[in-house]
C-alpha positions in Angstrom: 128.0 -294.7 -110.1 127.9 -297.5 -112.7 130.6 -299.7 -113.7 130.1 -298.7 -117.5 131.5 -295.2 -116.4 134.6 -296.8 -114.8 135.5 -298.7 -117.7 135.1 -295.8 -120.2 137.0 -293.2 -118.1 140.6 -292.7 -119.0 142.9 -292.2 -116.1 145.3 -289.3 -116.4 147.3 -287.1 -113.9 148.6 -283.7 -115.2 150.9 -281.8 -112.9 151.7 -278.2 -114.0 154.6 -276.5 -112.4 154.0 -278.6 -109.0 151.3 -276.1 -108.2 148.3 -277.6 -109.6 147.3 -281.1 -110.6 144.3 -282.4 -112.6 143.4 -286.0 -112.1 140.9 -287.9 -114.4 139.3 -291.3 -113.4 138.7 -290.2 -109.9 135.7 -292.3 -108.4 135.8 -291.0 -104.7 137.8 -288.6 -102.6 138.4 -290.5 -99.4 140.1 -287.7 -97.4 141.8 -284.4 -97.9 143.6 -281.7 -95.7 146.4 -279.1 -96.3 149.1 -281.9 -96.5 147.6 -284.8 -98.2 144.6 -285.8 -100.6 143.5 -289.4 -100.8 141.5 -290.4 -103.7 140.2 -293.7 -105.3 140.9 -293.8 -109.1 140.3 -296.3 -111.8 143.8 -297.3 -111.4 144.1 -297.8 -107.7 144.4 -295.4 -104.7 146.2 -292.1 -105.3 147.8 -290.1 -102.5 149.0 -286.7 -103.3 151.1 -285.0 -100.7 152.3 -281.3 -100.4 151.6 -278.2 -98.5 148.8 -275.6 -98.6 146.8 -278.1 -100.8 143.3 -277.8 -101.5 140.6 -279.2 -103.8 139.8 -276.7 -106.4 137.1 -278.6 -108.2 135.7 -282.2 -107.9 133.2 -283.4 -110.3 132.4 -287.0 -109.8 130.1 -287.3 -112.7 133.0 -286.6 -115.1 135.4 -288.3 -112.6 137.7 -285.2 -112.4 139.6 -283.7 -109.6 141.7 -280.4 -109.6 144.1 -279.6 -106.8 146.0 -276.5 -106.0 149.0 -276.1 -103.8 152.7 -277.0 -103.5 152.8 -280.7 -104.8 155.6 -282.7 -103.3 154.8 -286.2 -104.2 152.2 -288.7 -105.5 151.8 -292.3 -104.6 149.6 -295.2 -105.9 148.5 -298.2 -104.0 146.7 -301.2 -105.5 145.6 -302.3 -102.0 142.0 -301.3 -101.2 140.9 -298.8 -98.8 141.5 -301.1 -95.7 140.9 -300.3 -91.9 143.9 -299.6 -89.5 143.4 -303.2 -88.2 143.7 -304.7 -91.7 147.0 -303.0 -92.6 145.7 -301.1 -95.7 146.5 -297.6 -96.9 144.6 -295.8 -94.2 146.3 -297.9 -91.6 149.7 -296.8 -92.8 148.5 -293.1 -93.2 147.0 -293.0 -89.7 149.8 -294.8 -87.7 
């Protein structure tokens, strides 16, 4: 993945009736299960939370992620993906 693609990719999140979400500017999906999807975007780490969630489509070449399920919240973090010991996002998720 090149830095050129990162700077040219526009970050956008579209949520349709809280049942589908499309995220542009995704550089990596870090983890996912039926209750949360954690991904790295051009604008920081994005956590989508909900119920019965699943990744419908992931295309890292186009930096695009599509999610289906009952979307309850989304949260950004500017902190990097740090280990549990360093107190980063994953440390807070897996407490």
